[in-house]
C-alpha positions in Angstrom: -60.8 -83.2 -86.6 -62.7 -84.8 -90.1 -60.5 -87.0 -91.7 -61.5 -87.2 -95.3 -62.3 -90.8 -96.6 -59.9 -92.4 -99.2 -61.5 -94.0 -102.5 -59.8 -96.4 -104.8 -58.9 -96.0 -107.7 -62.0 -98.1 -108.9 -64.2 -95.4 -107.4 -62.0 -92.9 -109.0 -62.7 -94.0 -112.3 -66.6 -95.0 -111.3 -67.4 -90.7 -110.3 -65.3 -89.7 -113.5 -67.6 -91.8 -115.7 -70.9 -90.8 -113.4 -70.2 -87.2 -113.3 -69.2 -86.8 -117.7 -72.5 -88.6 -118.7 -73.8 -86.5 -116.2 -72.4 -83.7 -118.2 -73.3 -85.2 -121.7 -77.0 -85.4 -120.7 -77.2 -82.2 -119.8 -75.4 -80.9 -122.9 -77.8 -83.0 -125.0 -80.5 -80.7 -123.8 -79.2 -77.8 -125.0 -78.3 -78.9 -128.1 -81.5 -81.7 -128.6 -79.1 -84.2 -129.3 -80.5 -87.7 -128.7 -76.9 -89.2 -129.4 -75.4 -87.2 -126.7 -77.7 -88.1 -124.4 -77.6 -92.0 -125.3 -74.3 -91.9 -124.5 -74.7 -89.7 -121.4 -76.8 -92.0 -120.1 -74.4 -95.3 -120.3 -71.3 -93.2 -119.1 -74.0 -92.1 -115.8 -75.4 -95.8 -115.8 -72.5 -97.4 -116.5 -70.5 -94.9 -113.0 -73.4 -95.6 -111.1 -73.5 -99.2 -110.9 -70.1 -99.3 -110.3 -70.1 -97.6 -107.4 -72.9 -99.3 -105.9 -71.8 -102.4 -106.2 -68.8 -101.8 -104.5 -68.4 -103.8 -101.1 -68.8 -100.6 -99.1 -72.1 -100.1 -101.1 -72.1 -96.8 -100.3 -73.9 -95.0 -102.8 -77.6 -94.7 -102.2 -80.3 -96.8 -104.4 -81.2 -93.9 -105.2 -79.4 -92.7 -107.5 -79.5 -95.3 -109.6 -82.7 -94.5 -109.7 -83.0 -91.6 -111.6 -80.1 -92.6 -113.8 -82.4 -95.6 -115.1 -85.4 -93.3 -115.2 -83.6 -90.4 -117.6 -82.8 -93.5 -119.6 -85.9 -94.8 -120.0 -87.2 -91.7 -120.9 -84.8 -90.8 -123.5 -85.9 -94.2 -125.0 -89.5 -93.5 -124.8 -88.9 -89.8 -126.8 -86.8 -91.3 -129.2 -90.0 -94.6 -129.9 -92.7 -91.8 -129.7 -90.9 -89.5 -132.5 -90.3 -92.3 -135.1 -93.0 -94.1 -134.4 -92.2 -98.1 -134.5 -94.6 -100.5 -132.6 -92.9 -103.6 -132.5 -90.8 -105.3 -130.4 -87.7 -103.7 -130.8 -84.7 -107.0 -131.9 -81.7 -107.2 -130.1 -78.6 -107.3 -132.9 -76.2 -110.2 -132.5 -71.9 -109.6 -132.9 -72.6 -110.4 -136.0 -74.8 -107.7 -137.4 -72.4 -104.8 -134.9 -69.1 -102.9 -136.3 -68.1 -103.8 -132.3 -68.7 -107.1 -131.4 -68.1 -105.9 -127.4 -71.4 -103.8 -127.8 -75.5 -104.7 -128.1 -77.8 -102.3 -130.3 -81.7 -102.6 -130.8 -83.2 -102.4 -133.6 -86.7 -101.3 -133.1 -89.1 -102.0 -136.8 -91.7 -99.8 -138.0 -93.0 -103.3 -140.1 -93.0 -107.2 -139.2 -90.3 -108.8 -140.7 -87.7 -106.4 -141.5 -84.2 -107.0 -142.9 -81.8 -107.2 -139.9 -78.7 -104.1 -141.0 -75.4 -105.4 -141.5 -72.3 -103.7 -140.1 -71.5 -101.0 -142.7 -75.2 -100.0 -142.9 -74.5 -98.8 -139.0 -73.2 -95.0 -138.5 -71.6 -93.8 -135.3 -74.3 -91.9 -134.7 -77.2 -94.7 -134.8 -78.9 -94.2 -138.1 -79.1 -95.6 -141.2 -80.3 -95.1 -144.8 -82.9 -97.4 -143.9 -87.0 -96.6 -143.1 -88.0 -99.5 -141.9 -86.6 -99.4 -137.9 -85.3 -97.0 -135.5 -81.6 -98.6 -134.1 -81.1 -97.5 -130.3 -78.4 -98.5 -127.5 -80.5 -100.5 -125.1 -80.2 -99.6 -121.4 -79.0 -102.9 -120.5 -75.9 -102.5 -122.2 -73.3 -101.0 -119.6 -75.3 -104.3 -117.3 -74.2 -106.6 -119.6 -70.5 -105.5 -120.4 -70.4 -105.4 -116.4 -71.2 -109.1 -116.6 -68.3 -109.6 -118.6 -66.0 -107.4 -116.3 -67.1 -109.7 -113.7 -66.4 -113.0 -115.1 -64.1 -112.4 -117.4 -64.5 -112.8 -120.4 -66.7 -111.8 -122.9 -70.3 -113.9 -123.7 -69.1 -113.5 -127.3 -66.6 -117.0 -126.4 -69.5 -118.5 -124.2 -72.5 -120.2 -125.4 -76.4 -121.4 -124.3 -76.0 -124.0 -122.4 -73.0 -122.8 -120.8 -74.7 -119.3 -119.9 -77.4 -121.6 -118.3 -75.4 -122.2 -115.5 -72.7 -119.5 -115.1 -74.8 -116.5 -115.3 -77.5 -117.0 -112.2 -74.4 -118.3 -110.2 -72.7 -114.3 -111.5 -76.2 -112.9 -110.2 -76.4 -114.8 -107.0 -73.4 -115.9 -105.7 -71.1 -113.2 -106.8 -72.6 -109.8 -107.2 -75.1 -111.1 -105.3 -78.1 -108.8 -107.4 -80.8 -111.8 -106.9 -81.6 -114.1 -104.1 -82.5 -117.2 -106.5 -81.8 -117.1 -110.4 -82.7 -120.3 -113.1 -82.7 -120.3 -116.5 -84.5 -123.0 -118.7 -83.9 -123.5 -122.5 -87.0 -125.1 -124.6 -85.9 -124.8 -128.6 -85.6 -120.8 -129.3 -87.3 -119.6 -126.0 -85.6 -119.0 -123.5 -86.8 -118.0 -119.6 -85.1 -116.9 -117.1 -87.0 -116.5 -113.9 -85.3 -114.0 -111.1 -86.3 -113.7 -107.4 -85.0 -110.8 -105.0 -83.4 -109.0 -107.4 -82.5 -105.7 -105.8 -83.0 -104.0 -109.2 -87.0 -104.7 -109.1 -87.3 -100.9 -108.4 -85.6 -99.6 -110.7 -87.4 -101.7 -113.7 -90.6 -100.9 -111.8 -89.8 -97.4 -113.1 -90.0 -98.3 -116.7 -93.7 -99.2 -116.2 -93.7 -95.6 -116.7 -92.2 -95.5 -119.9 -94.8 -97.9 -121.5 -93.4 -97.8 -124.9 -89.8 -98.3 -123.6 -91.3 -101.1 -121.1 -92.8 -103.3 -123.5 -90.5 -102.6 -126.9 -86.9 -102.8 -125.3 -87.6 -104.3 -121.7 -86.5 -102.5 -118.3 -83.1 -102.7 -117.3 -82.2 -105.8 -116.2 -84.2 -107.9 -119.0 -82.2 -105.9 -121.0 -79.5 -106.7 -119.6 -79.8 -110.1 -120.2 -81.3 -109.7 -123.9 -77.8 -108.7 -124.6 -76.0 -111.3 -122.6 -78.6 -113.8 -124.7 -77.7 -112.4 -128.3 -73.8 -112.4 -127.9 -74.1 -116.1 -126.3 -76.3 -117.4 -129.3 -74.8 -115.4 -132.1 -78.5 -114.7 -133.0 -81.2 -111.7 -133.0 -83.0 -112.2 -129.6 -86.6 -110.0 -128.7 -88.3 -109.9 -124.7 -91.7 -111.4 -126.0 -93.5 -111.7 -121.7 -92.2 -109.9 -119.1 -94.5 -110.9 -115.3 -93.8 -109.9 -111.7 -94.9 -111.8 -109.0 -94.9 -109.3 -105.8 -95.3 -111.7 -103.1 -92.4 -113.5 -104.1 -90.7 -111.1 -105.8 -89.9 -113.0 -108.6 -89.5 -111.6 -112.0 -90.2 -114.7 -115.1 -88.6 -113.0 -118.2 -89.1 -114.8 -121.6 -87.3 -114.4 -124.7 -87.4 -115.2 -128.5 -83.8 -116.7 -129.9 -84.7 -115.7 -133.6 -82.8 -117.0 -136.7 -81.4 -115.7 -139.8 
């Protein structure tokens, strides 16, 4: 006789978040709501990634592929509708109402003044016309990093991050075979080899504006982390991949002001 397999409390919560996110995404299609779509995708991904990294690895990675595609498509649509063409700026905690969150502003012109916490409302809109605000695709993953470490990245710094993040990715979460962070002034270079998220990130290639201006899932998550750890705005300057060595190299710029 078939005996149903028990699931843990964490798995039950993850499944609930996954289903809730999926429902929000479907509702957003009927009401044409970018806000509901972004929130739904965040819940969808959070539930999926929690299930995926459980020790049993029971959830197919194809589930994450589908979610990443939905997230990138929504961001691509927002960028196309709004028209900004400059690299997105990951806001530091001091520019946010919720320091544990992350927001990207995509400027419509160079050298914009970053929005203050009071200028950003719950629907991620402002009265200003010089930039578009979005929830970054890597927010949920960056929060998961914090959960695994047991503290917020706002309580660390760039030097500490140089050692703790590679260890987290390689040894604790087993998301990559190797990871290194190099710091040169305001430039931070992250090199990751053998990431289990490579295929998900390659999917963003079909959403070129999202990939160039906001970054793929892993690149975005690390940008969220850097903005919190440095307390400064961060942009993704360049990303290169070596298919032979399965290595991705991402260059980040820490901005002043």
